[in-house]
C-alpha positions as CSV (number, residue, x, y, z in Angstrom):
1,X,15.0,-17.1,42.3
2,X,12.7,-15.3,39.6
3,X,10.2,-17.6,37.8
4,X,10.6,-15.8,34.5
5,X,14.1,-14.9,32.6
6,X,14.3,-14.5,29.2
7,X,18.2,-15.0,29.0
8,X,17.9,-18.7,30.6
9,X,19.3,-21.7,28.5
10,X,16.9,-24.1,27.8
11,X,15.3,-26.3,30.3
12,X,12.3,-28.9,29.8
13,X,10.4,-27.7,32.7
14,X,10.3,-24.3,31.1
15,X,9.4,-25.7,27.3
16,X,5.9,-24.5,26.4
17,X,5.9,-25.9,22.9
18,X,4.4,-29.4,21.1
19,X,7.5,-30.6,19.4
20,X,5.9,-34.1,18.4
21,X,5.3,-33.2,14.8
22,X,9.1,-32.3,14.5
23,X,10.3,-35.4,16.5
24,X,8.0,-37.5,14.0
25,X,9.6,-35.7,11.0
26,X,13.1,-36.7,12.2
27,X,12.5,-40.6,12.0
28,X,13.3,-40.5,8.4
29,X,15.5,-38.5,5.8
30,X,13.9,-35.7,3.7
31,X,11.9,-36.8,0.7
32,X,13.1,-34.0,-1.6
33,X,16.4,-32.4,-0.8
34,X,19.0,-33.3,1.4
35,X,17.7,-31.4,4.8
36,X,14.9,-30.3,6.7
37,X,14.7,-26.9,6.8
38,X,13.3,-25.3,9.7
39,X,12.6,-21.6,8.9
40,X,11.5,-18.9,11.4
41,X,12.2,-15.3,12.4
42,X,14.9,-14.5,14.7
43,X,13.9,-14.4,18.4
44,X,11.3,-16.7,17.4
45,X,12.4,-19.8,19.6
46,X,14.6,-22.0,17.0
47,X,17.3,-22.4,19.4
48,X,15.0,-23.7,22.2
49,X,13.1,-26.1,19.9
50,X,16.4,-27.6,18.7
51,X,17.4,-28.0,22.2
52,X,14.2,-29.4,23.0
53,X,14.5,-31.8,20.1
54,X,18.0,-32.8,21.6
55,X,16.6,-33.6,24.7
56,X,14.0,-35.5,23.8
57,X,15.4,-37.6,21.3
58,X,18.4,-38.1,23.7
59,X,16.0,-39.4,26.4
60,X,14.5,-41.6,24.0
61,X,17.6,-43.8,23.7
62,X,18.6,-45.5,20.5
63,X,19.5,-42.4,18.5
64,X,22.6,-40.5,18.0
65,X,21.6,-36.9,18.1
66,X,23.9,-33.8,18.1
67,X,22.9,-29.9,18.6
68,X,25.5,-28.0,16.8
69,X,25.8,-24.0,16.8
70,X,27.6,-23.1,13.7
71,X,28.9,-19.8,14.9
72,X,31.0,-21.8,17.1
73,X,32.7,-23.9,14.6
74,X,34.4,-21.3,12.5
75,X,34.7,-21.7,8.5
76,X,35.6,-25.4,8.6
77,X,32.6,-27.5,9.0
78,X,33.0,-30.6,11.3
79,X,32.9,-34.5,10.4
80,X,29.7,-36.2,11.8
81,X,29.4,-39.8,12.3
82,X,27.1,-41.5,10.0
83,X,23.5,-42.0,10.9
84,X,23.4,-39.2,13.5
85,X,20.5,-36.7,13.9
86,X,22.0,-33.5,13.4
87,X,20.3,-30.2,14.8
88,X,22.0,-27.3,13.1
89,X,21.6,-23.7,14.5
90,X,23.0,-20.1,13.2
91,X,24.2,-21.1,9.8
92,X,25.2,-17.6,9.0
93,X,24.2,-17.8,5.4
94,X,23.1,-14.2,5.3
95,X,22.8,-11.1,7.5
96,X,24.4,-7.6,8.2
97,X,26.9,-8.9,10.9
98,X,30.2,-10.5,9.7
99,X,30.8,-12.3,6.7
100,X,28.3,-14.9,5.3
101,X,29.1,-18.4,5.4
102,X,29.7,-20.1,1.4
103,X,26.1,-21.4,0.9
104,X,27.4,-23.4,-2.0
105,X,30.0,-25.1,0.0
106,X,27.4,-25.5,3.0
107,X,25.0,-27.4,0.8
108,X,27.9,-29.6,-0.5
109,X,28.8,-30.7,3.1
110,X,24.9,-31.3,3.5
111,X,24.7,-33.4,0.8
112,X,27.7,-35.6,2.2
113,X,25.8,-36.1,5.2
114,X,23.0,-37.1,3.6
115,X,24.6,-39.8,1.5
116,X,25.6,-41.1,4.8
117,X,22.1,-41.5,6.2
118,X,22.5,-38.4,8.4
119,X,19.3,-36.7,9.1
120,X,19.7,-32.5,9.2
121,X,17.3,-30.2,10.6
122,X,18.4,-27.0,9.8
123,X,17.0,-23.9,11.7
124,X,17.3,-20.5,9.6
125,X,16.2,-17.1,9.1
126,X,14.0,-16.0,6.3
127,X,16.9,-14.2,4.9
128,X,19.1,-17.4,5.3
129,X,16.7,-19.6,3.6
130,X,16.5,-17.6,0.3
131,X,20.4,-17.5,0.4
132,X,20.4,-21.2,0.4
133,X,17.7,-21.6,-2.2
134,X,19.7,-19.3,-4.7
135,X,22.7,-21.4,-4.1
136,X,21.2,-24.7,-4.5
137,X,19.6,-23.6,-7.8
138,X,18.3,-26.6,-10.0
139,X,20.7,-29.2,-8.3
140,X,17.9,-31.0,-6.3
141,X,19.3,-30.6,-3.1
142,X,16.9,-28.3,-1.4
143,X,13.0,-28.3,-1.8
144,X,10.6,-26.1,-0.5
145,X,8.2,-28.9,0.2
146,X,10.5,-30.1,3.0
147,X,10.2,-27.0,4.8
148,X,9.0,-26.8,8.3
149,X,7.9,-23.6,10.3
150,X,7.5,-22.6,14.0
151,X,3.8,-22.0,14.5
152,X,2.7,-19.1,16.9
153,X,1.9,-20.2,20.5
154,X,-1.7,-21.6,20.9
155,X,-3.7,-20.5,23.7
156,X,-2.6,-23.6,25.6
157,X,1.0,-23.0,25.0
158,X,0.8,-19.3,26.3
159,X,-0.8,-20.5,29.3
160,X,1.5,-23.3,30.1
161,X,4.2,-20.7,29.6
162,X,2.3,-18.4,32.3
163,X,4.0,-20.3,35.2
164,X,2.6,-18.2,38.2
165,X,-0.9,-17.0,39.2
166,X,0.3,-13.2,38.6
167,X,1.4,-13.9,35.1
168,X,-1.5,-16.2,34.3
169,X,-3.7,-12.9,35.2
170,X,-1.8,-10.8,33.2
171,X,-2.1,-13.1,30.1
172,X,-5.6,-12.2,30.1
173,X,-4.8,-8.4,29.6
174,X,-2.6,-9.1,26.9
175,X,-3.2,-8.2,23.5
176,X,-3.2,-11.1,21.1
177,X,-0.3,-10.1,19.2
178,X,2.0,-10.3,22.2
179,X,0.9,-13.8,23.0
180,X,2.1,-15.4,20.0
181,X,5.9,-15.3,20.4
182,X,7.5,-17.2,23.6
183,X,10.3,-14.7,23.7
184,X,8.3,-11.9,23.9
185,X,6.0,-13.4,26.1
186,X,8.6,-14.5,28.7
187,X,9.8,-10.9,28.4
188,X,7.0,-9.2,29.4
189,X,6.3,-11.7,32.3
190,X,10.2,-10.9,33.4
191,X,9.1,-7.4,33.4
192,X,6.2,-7.6,35.5
193,X,7.5,-9.9,38.0
194,X,10.5,-7.4,38.5
195,X,8.1,-4.3,38.5
196,X,4.9,-5.7,39.6
197,X,3.2,-1.9,39.6
198,X,4.0,-2.2,35.5
199,X,1.6,-5.2,35.4
200,X,-1.3,-2.6,36.6
201,X,-1.1,-0.5,33.3
202,X,-0.5,-3.1,30.4
203,X,0.0,-0.2,27.9
204,X,2.8,1.0,29.7
205,X,4.2,-2.4,30.5
206,X,4.2,-3.4,26.8
207,X,5.8,0.1,26.0
208,X,8.5,-0.8,28.6
209,X,9.1,-4.2,27.1
210,X,9.4,-2.5,23.3
211,X,11.8,-0.1,24.5
212,X,13.8,-2.5,26.6
213,X,13.9,-4.8,23.6
214,X,16.0,-2.5,21.6
215,X,19.2,-2.6,24.4
216,X,22.1,-4.4,23.0
217,X,21.7,-7.8,24.8
218,X,18.4,-8.2,22.7
219,X,18.4,-5.8,19.7
220,X,15.2,-7.4,18.6
221,X,14.2,-5.1,15.8
222,X,17.9,-5.3,14.4
223,X,17.8,-9.1,14.5
224,X,14.4,-9.9,13.4
225,X,14.0,-7.0,10.8
226,X,17.3,-6.0,9.7
227,X,19.6,-9.2,10.3
228,X,16.7,-11.9,9.6
229,X,15.2,-10.7,6.4
230,X,16.2,-9.9,3.1
231,X,15.6,-6.4,1.3
232,X,12.5,-7.8,-0.7
233,X,11.0,-9.4,2.7
234,X,11.5,-5.8,4.5
235,X,10.0,-4.1,1.5
236,X,6.8,-6.6,2.1
237,X,6.7,-5.9,5.8
238,X,6.6,-2.0,5.2
239,X,3.9,-2.3,2.6
240,X,1.9,-4.4,5.0
241,X,2.3,-1.8,7.9
242,X,0.9,0.8,5.7
243,X,-2.3,-1.1,5.0
244,X,-1.4,-2.2,1.4
245,X,-2.0,-6.1,0.3
246,X,1.2,-6.7,-1.6
247,X,0.9,-9.8,-3.9
248,X,4.4,-11.4,-3.6
249,X,5.5,-14.7,-2.6
250,X,7.3,-13.2,0.3
251,X,4.0,-12.4,1.9
252,X,3.3,-16.2,2.3
253,X,6.6,-16.6,3.6
254,X,6.1,-13.8,6.2
255,X,3.0,-15.4,7.4
256,X,4.5,-19.0,7.6
257,X,7.2,-17.4,9.8
258,X,4.5,-15.5,12.0
259,X,5.3,-11.9,10.9
260,X,2.4,-11.5,9.0
261,X,-1.3,-12.8,9.8
262,X,-4.6,-12.7,7.9
263,X,-7.3,-10.5,9.7
264,X,-10.6,-9.8,8.3
265,X,-9.2,-10.7,4.8
266,X,-6.4,-8.4,4.9
267,X,-2.5,-8.9,5.8
268,X,-1.4,-7.4,8.9
269,X,1.8,-7.4,10.9
270,X,1.7,-10.1,13.6
271,X,4.7,-9.0,15.7
272,X,4.0,-6.2,18.2
273,X,7.8,-4.6,18.1
274,X,7.8,-4.4,14.3
275,X,4.2,-3.4,14.2
276,X,5.3,-0.4,16.4
277,X,8.5,0.5,14.7
278,X,7.0,0.3,11.0
279,X,3.3,1.3,11.2
280,X,3.0,5.1,9.9
281,X,1.3,7.8,11.8
282,X,-1.7,8.6,9.8
283,X,-3.4,12.1,10.3
284,X,-6.3,13.5,8.8
285,X,-6.3,17.1,8.5
286,X,-9.8,18.7,8.0
287,X,-11.0,22.2,7.7
288,X,-13.8,24.6,7.3
289,X,-16.7,22.2,8.3
290,X,-19.3,24.9,8.7
291,X,-22.1,23.1,10.6
292,X,-25.0,25.2,10.3
293,X,-26.9,26.5,7.2
294,X,-24.1,26.4,4.7
295,X,-23.0,22.7,5.4
296,X,-22.9,21.1,1.9
297,X,-25.5,18.6,1.2
298,X,-24.3,15.3,-0.6
299,X,-27.9,14.2,-2.0
300,X,-29.6,17.0,-4.3
301,X,-33.3,16.0,-3.0
302,X,-35.3,17.9,-5.6
303,X,-38.5,15.5,-4.9
304,X,-40.4,17.4,-2.1
305,X,-43.0,16.2,0.0
306,X,-43.8,12.7,1.4
307,X,-42.2,10.7,-1.2
308,X,-39.0,12.6,-1.0
309,X,-39.0,12.4,2.5
310,X,-39.4,8.7,2.4
311,X,-36.8,8.1,-0.1
312,X,-33.9,10.5,0.5
313,X,-32.8,8.3,3.5
314,X,-32.3,5.4,1.3
315,X,-29.5,7.5,-0.7
316,X,-27.1,7.3,2.2
317,X,-25.6,10.1,4.3
318,X,-27.1,13.4,3.2
319,X,-24.3,15.8,4.6
320,X,-20.8,15.7,3.1
321,X,-19.5,15.7,6.6
322,X,-21.7,12.8,7.5
323,X,-20.5,10.9,4.1
324,X,-16.7,11.5,5.6
325,X,-17.4,9.5,8.5
326,X,-18.9,6.5,6.4
327,X,-15.5,7.0,4.2
328,X,-13.2,6.9,7.4
329,X,-15.3,3.6,8.9
330,X,-14.4,2.1,5.3
331,X,-10.6,3.3,5.7
332,X,-11.2,1.4,9.4
333,X,-12.2,-1.8,7.9
334,X,-9.2,-1.8,5.6
335,X,-6.5,-0.9,8.2
336,X,-6.1,2.6,7.1
337,X,-7.9,4.8,9.3
338,X,-6.3,7.9,10.7
339,X,-4.9,8.0,14.1
340,X,-5.2,11.6,14.9
341,X,-7.6,14.1,13.5
342,X,-6.8,17.8,13.1
343,X,-9.3,20.5,12.6
344,X,-8.1,23.7,11.4
345,X,-11.1,26.0,12.2
346,X,-14.3,27.2,11.1
347,X,-16.0,24.1,12.7
348,X,-19.4,26.1,13.1
349,X,-20.8,29.0,11.0
350,X,-21.8,31.4,13.8
351,X,-20.1,29.9,16.9
352,X,-23.8,28.9,17.6
353,X,-24.4,26.5,20.5
354,X,-26.7,24.3,18.6
355,X,-24.2,24.2,15.5
356,X,-21.5,23.1,18.1
357,X,-23.9,20.5,19.6
358,X,-24.2,19.0,16.0
359,X,-20.0,19.2,16.0
360,X,-19.7,17.4,19.3
361,X,-22.1,14.7,18.1
362,X,-20.2,14.4,14.8
363,X,-17.0,14.2,16.6
364,X,-18.2,11.4,18.9
365,X,-19.4,9.3,15.8
366,X,-16.2,10.0,14.2
367,X,-13.8,9.1,17.1
368,X,-15.1,5.5,17.4
369,X,-13.4,4.7,13.9
370,X,-10.0,6.5,14.7
371,X,-7.3,3.8,15.0
372,X,-4.9,3.1,17.8
373,X,-1.3,3.2,17.3
374,X,1.2,1.4,19.2
375,X,3.3,4.4,20.2
376,X,0.2,6.7,20.9
377,X,-0.9,6.4,24.8
378,X,-4.4,5.8,25.2
379,X,-4.9,8.8,27.4
380,X,-3.2,11.3,25.1
381,X,-5.3,13.5,22.6
382,X,-6.3,12.1,19.5
383,X,-8.3,15.1,18.1
384,X,-6.6,18.5,17.9
385,X,-8.9,21.9,17.1
386,X,-8.0,25.4,16.6
387,X,-10.8,27.7,15.9
388,X,-11.3,29.8,12.4
389,X,-13.0,33.2,12.3
390,X,-16.4,31.4,12.0
391,X,-15.8,30.1,15.6
392,X,-15.7,33.3,17.3
393,X,-19.0,34.8,19.0
394,X,-19.5,37.7,16.6
395,X,-22.2,39.0,19.4
396,X,-19.2,39.5,21.9
397,X,-17.2,41.5,19.3
398,X,-19.3,44.6,18.6
399,X,-16.5,46.9,20.3
400,X,-13.1,47.8,19.2
401,X,-10.6,44.9,19.1
402,X,-8.6,45.0,22.3
403,X,-6.2,42.6,23.2
404,X,-7.2,40.7,26.2
405,X,-11.1,40.7,25.0
406,X,-11.4,36.8,25.3
407,X,-15.4,36.7,25.7
408,X,-15.7,36.1,21.8
409,X,-13.8,32.7,22.2
410,X,-15.8,31.3,25.3
411,X,-18.5,29.2,23.0
412,X,-15.7,27.5,21.1
413,X,-13.9,26.6,24.3
414,X,-17.3,25.6,26.2
415,X,-18.2,23.4,23.5
416,X,-14.9,21.2,23.5
417,X,-13.8,21.7,27.1
418,X,-14.9,18.4,28.0
419,X,-14.5,16.5,24.8
420,X,-12.3,13.4,25.7
421,X,-8.8,13.4,24.3
422,X,-9.0,16.8,22.7
423,X,-6.6,19.6,22.6
424,X,-6.9,23.1,21.7
425,X,-5.5,26.7,22.3
426,X,-7.4,28.8,24.9
427,X,-8.0,31.8,23.2
428,X,-10.4,32.6,25.9
429,X,-7.4,33.4,28.4
430,X,-5.5,36.5,28.2
431,X,-2.6,36.3,25.7
432,X,-0.1,37.3,28.3
433,X,-0.7,34.7,30.7
434,X,-2.2,31.5,28.8
435,X,0.1,28.4,28.5
436,X,1.3,27.3,25.0
437,X,-1.1,25.1,23.3
438,X,0.8,22.2,22.1
439,X,0.4,18.2,21.7
440,X,3.5,16.0,22.2
441,X,3.9,12.4,21.2
442,X,7.7,11.8,22.0
443,X,7.4,8.1,21.1
444,X,5.9,8.9,17.9
445,X,8.6,11.6,17.4
446,X,5.8,14.3,16.5
447,X,4.9,17.6,18.2
448,X,2.2,20.1,17.3
449,X,1.8,23.8,18.1
450,X,-2.0,24.9,18.1
451,X,-1.7,28.5,17.1
452,X,-4.9,30.7,17.4
453,X,-5.0,32.9,14.5
454,X,-8.6,34.2,15.0
455,X,-7.6,36.3,18.3
456,X,-9.5,39.3,17.0
457,X,-11.9,37.8,14.5
458,X,-15.6,39.2,14.5
459,X,-15.2,42.7,14.6
460,X,-18.1,44.5,12.6
461,X,-17.8,47.6,10.7
462,X,-20.2,50.8,11.7
463,X,-22.5,51.1,8.5
464,X,-26.0,51.8,7.5
465,X,-26.5,48.3,6.6
466,X,-25.4,47.2,10.0
467,X,-27.8,49.4,11.8
468,X,-30.7,48.2,9.7
469,X,-29.8,44.7,10.5
470,X,-29.8,45.4,14.3
471,X,-33.2,47.2,14.0
472,X,-34.4,44.0,12.4
473,X,-33.0,41.8,15.0
474,X,-34.7,43.9,17.7
475,X,-37.8,43.5,16.2
476,X,-37.6,39.9,16.0
477,X,-36.7,39.5,19.6
478,X,-40.1,40.9,20.3
479,X,-41.8,38.4,18.0
480,X,-42.6,41.2,15.7
481,X,-40.9,40.2,12.4
482,X,-42.9,39.4,9.8
483,X,-41.8,37.1,6.8
484,X,-40.6,39.8,4.3
485,X,-38.5,41.0,7.2
486,X,-37.0,38.0,8.0
487,X,-35.9,37.2,4.3
488,X,-34.3,40.7,4.5
489,X,-32.6,40.2,7.5
490,X,-31.0,36.9,6.3
491,X,-29.7,39.0,3.1
492,X,-28.4,41.7,5.3
493,X,-26.7,39.2,7.7
494,X,-24.6,37.5,4.6
495,X,-23.6,41.2,3.5
496,X,-22.6,42.8,6.9
497,X,-19.0,43.7,6.6
498,X,-16.8,42.3,9.2
499,X,-13.2,42.4,10.0
500,X,-11.7,38.9,10.5
501,X,-8.1,39.5,10.4
502,X,-5.7,36.5,10.9
503,X,-3.2,37.0,13.7
504,X,-1.2,35.1,15.7
505,X,-0.6,37.0,19.0
506,X,3.1,38.1,19.6
507,X,2.8,36.2,23.3
508,X,1.9,33.1,21.5
509,X,5.0,33.5,19.3
510,X,7.0,34.4,22.0
511,X,6.1,31.0,23.5
512,X,6.7,29.1,20.5
513,X,10.4,30.6,20.5
514,X,10.9,30.0,24.3
515,X,9.7,26.6,24.4
516,X,12.0,23.4,24.0
517,X,11.0,21.4,20.6
518,X,12.6,18.0,20.8
519,X,10.8,15.6,18.5
520,X,12.1,15.5,14.7
521,X,8.7,16.3,13.2
522,X,7.2,19.5,14.3
523,X,3.9,20.8,13.0
524,X,2.3,24.0,13.3
525,X,-1.7,24.1,13.0
526,X,-3.8,27.3,12.6
527,X,-6.6,28.5,10.5
528,X,-5.5,31.4,8.3
529,X,-3.0,30.9,5.4
530,X,0.7,31.8,6.0
531,X,1.3,32.3,2.3
532,X,-0.9,33.9,-0.6
533,X,-2.7,31.3,-2.5
534,X,-2.6,30.9,-6.1
535,X,-6.7,32.1,-6.3
536,X,-8.5,35.5,-7.1
537,X,-10.8,36.2,-4.2
538,X,-11.7,39.9,-3.5
539,X,-11.6,39.9,0.6
540,X,-9.6,41.6,3.0
541,X,-7.7,39.9,5.6
542,X,-7.5,36.7,3.5
543,X,-4.2,35.7,5.2
544,X,-2.1,36.2,8.5
545,X,-1.2,39.9,9.0
546,X,2.1,38.7,10.5
547,X,2.7,35.8,8.3
548,X,6.4,36.8,8.2
549,X,6.8,36.5,11.9
550,X,5.0,33.5,12.2
551,X,7.0,31.9,9.6
552,X,10.2,33.1,11.0
553,X,9.3,31.7,14.2
554,X,8.5,28.2,13.1
555,X,11.6,28.1,10.9
556,X,13.7,29.1,13.8
557,X,12.1,26.1,15.8
558,X,12.4,23.8,12.9
559,X,8.9,23.3,12.1
560,X,8.6,21.3,9.1
561,X,4.7,21.3,8.3
562,X,2.0,24.1,8.5
563,X,-1.4,23.1,8.2
564,X,-4.1,25.6,7.7
565,X,-7.8,26.1,6.2
566,X,-9.8,29.3,5.6
567,X,-9.6,29.5,1.9
568,X,-11.7,26.6,1.2
569,X,-9.0,25.4,-1.3
570,X,-6.6,23.0,-1.3
571,X,-2.8,23.8,-1.9
572,X,0.6,22.7,-1.2
573,X,3.7,24.7,-1.1
574,X,7.0,24.9,0.3
575,X,9.3,28.0,1.3
576,X,12.7,28.3,2.3
577,X,14.5,31.6,3.3
578,X,18.1,31.7,1.7
579,X,20.7,32.5,4.3
580,X,18.5,32.2,6.9
581,X,17.6,29.4,9.3
582,X,20.3,27.2,7.5
583,X,18.1,27.1,4.3
584,X,15.4,25.2,6.4
585,X,12.3,24.6,4.4
586,X,8.6,24.6,5.5
587,X,6.1,22.8,3.9
588,X,2.5,24.3,3.8
589,X,-0.7,22.2,3.2
590,X,-4.0,24.1,2.9
591,X,-6.9,21.7,3.4
592,X,-10.1,22.1,1.1
593,X,-13.4,22.6,3.2
594,X,-14.5,19.3,4.2
595,X,-18.2,20.4,3.7
596,X,-19.3,23.8,3.2
597,X,-21.3,24.6,0.1
598,X,-19.1,27.6,-0.4
599,X,-16.5,26.1,-2.5
600,X,-15.1,26.7,-5.9
601,X,-13.6,22.9,-5.9
602,X,-14.4,19.7,-4.5
603,X,-14.8,19.1,-0.7
604,X,-12.0,17.2,0.8
605,X,-9.2,17.0,3.3
606,X,-5.7,16.1,3.4
607,X,-4.2,12.6,4.4
608,X,-0.9,12.9,6.4
609,X,1.4,9.8,6.5
610,X,4.6,10.1,8.5
611,X,6.7,6.9,8.1
612,X,9.6,5.9,10.3
613,X,12.5,3.4,9.7
614,X,14.7,2.3,12.2
615,X,15.2,2.2,15.8
616,X,17.1,4.1,19.0
617,X,19.2,6.9,17.7
618,X,19.3,5.7,13.9
619,X,15.6,6.5,13.3
620,X,14.8,8.2,9.9
621,X,11.3,9.9,9.2
622,X,9.5,10.6,5.7
623,X,6.3,12.8,5.5
624,X,3.9,12.1,2.7
625,X,0.7,14.5,2.2
626,X,-2.0,13.8,-0.1
627,X,-5.2,15.9,-0.9
628,X,-8.3,13.6,-1.0
629,X,-11.3,15.0,-2.7
630,X,-14.9,13.7,-2.8
631,X,-16.0,13.1,-6.4
632,X,-19.6,11.5,-6.3
633,X,-20.0,8.6,-4.0
634,X,-16.1,8.3,-3.8
635,X,-12.9,10.0,-1.9
636,X,-10.3,10.2,-4.7
637,X,-6.5,11.6,-4.4
638,X,-6.2,14.5,-6.2
639,X,-2.8,15.8,-5.5
640,X,0.3,15.0,-3.5
641,X,3.3,16.3,-1.6
642,X,6.4,14.2,-1.0
643,X,7.5,11.9,0.6
644,X,10.0,14.4,2.1
645,X,12.2,14.2,5.1
646,X,11.8,17.0,7.7
647,X,13.2,20.4,6.6
648,X,14.0,19.1,3.1
C-alpha cells in the first residue's frame, strides 16, 4: 500500500493540520452574522478540514455534528435538526461550471438555521464569498469579521505530512512555495514515491507535478484560478505575477487565502502552479555594447589629477554598461529582472581578446541578477548572443570575402565557448555543415533562431590610406613609433574604409526553412537591420543585402518578432506582405546602443514581456515590447509596441 495518495478520502492518521482554533470557534454562534465563513482557494484542503472537524467533534461526544456536501443535495436545501453543528462544503454560489445556486435564498436558509441555534461553518472559494457578500447587502446576515481562513502549512505540519524517510529527505529540497499547500505537497510526495528517480532531480519532479496537475482528474489551474476566483481577483493575480503592486481590497483577500504573500516588502504569488502559469517571460534585448575605447561613460569627469581620481568612484558606475547592471539589480529587488538576455552583436569594438575579457567579466556580473522562471530549466541557456560586424577579427579578413573563410569569427566563439548557459551561432564553422543555431524553450512556448549576419564582415578596401596605416602599424611593432605617428595611426584607423555587408548565409536560411518550429512564439535575432530605419546615415551596407529573403523565410515559418541592432537607434516596425504567407505580420524591434559613445540618442535597451493565459491546449500569448532609455541616473520608458498576439 502506498504511503501517499492525493485522491484518498480523509483519514485522521494522515491529517497534518492543527484544527484547534476552528474547534474552539464552533463552541458558539457567530457574533456578527448568521454563519462562520471559511474562505480558502480551491484545492487548499477545505474538505479535509471539514471532515477533520466532523471527526473531532463526533469523537468528543455531546455534540450533534453533520458534514454536508451541497453538490449532492440539489436545489432543495434540507431540513436540519436544531442545535446541530453543520459543516457545509461546496455551496456552488459561483464558478464557471453549472448554474450557481441562488445566494439570496441560501442566506435565508442559513438565517433560519441560525434562529434555530444551529452553528454553521461554510467552506467557500473567494469567488463564492464575493457572491454571498453581494447577496447579503446590508441585511446583517454576513460579516467579514466572522471570516476564517486556512493558513499555509507550518514547517512542523509539512514535516508531519512527510510520513516516510524518503519524503522527509525530499522535503528539505523543495522550494518553500511548494511546502505551503497540503494538496500539492502530498501530490509531489506521491509522484516521488511512484517514480523514485524523479526525486533525484527536484526541478524535473516539480515540472512533472505541474504538468500532471492539469489532468482532468485534478484540473488544478482551472479549479483554483478560473472557477474559484472572480474576474477582479484573477486580474490582481496577473498584476502581481507581472511584478506590479496593486492596491486593491482583493490583494488582502488573496493573501488571506494563501495565493499571494509578502516578500521583501512586495506582493508575490504564493502558489507554484499559478506562478508557473501566470508569470510572464521577461527578456532584455541589448545591442552594440562596444567594449573598448568607445564605451560610453556615465560620469563626465572633468576634474583631473588626484582629486578627480579620488572623487570619481563616489559618483557610482562610470560606464553606462556597468550602470545597466546596477539597473538590473534594482529590477531584481522588485521582482522584475529579466529571465533571458539577448545580445544582438557588436559586443566588442575590434574583436580583441582584452575587450572580450571585459565582456566576459561583465556578463558574469550581470548573470547573477537574471531571474529564474518556473518554466525555464536551470540547465537551458539564459544568455543568447549573435556577433556583429565589430565582432569580426578584421586582421583575419585581409583577403577576398570567400565563403568558408571562418577564421575571422574565431575570437568571438573562443570568448564565449565556455560561458555557462550561453547559446550563439557558430560562424567559425563552414556554412555548408554547421548546425542551425536555435534556442528552444518548449515549456515557455518560445523559440529563437540565432542568425549570423556578419558572415563576411571586416573586409578592407585597398587604398593609399590603408597602405599608410599598415606601414605605421609595422613601425609600431618594431617599437619605433613616435607619439605624432601614434596619433596619426589612431585617426587613420577610424577612417579606413571597411566593407561590412550584412548577409545571412543562404545555407542558414535553408536550415531555418527545413527546421520544425513548434512553439507559438518564434523570435529571430541578428545584428543587421532587416528593414530601412527612419534615419539619415551615409554608409554602405547599413542593412542586410538579402533582407527580403530573410523576411520571406521567417514569415514562411511564422516568426513573429525580429530583434536586431547595428544602427545604434531604437525603432519599432511591423511588416505584412499582402497575399503572401496568409497576411502574417512580422514585428521588428531595433535596440539602441546599450553603451557606445557613437549615438544620436540616449543609450538603452528593449524589454520584451511575453504573457501567457490558460493551460493545456487553451493557452494564449501576448507580447509587449518596450524601449527603455537612460536619462541621467534613471532608466525611462521611451516607446512601446503592443501588446500583440503572434502574427498580428
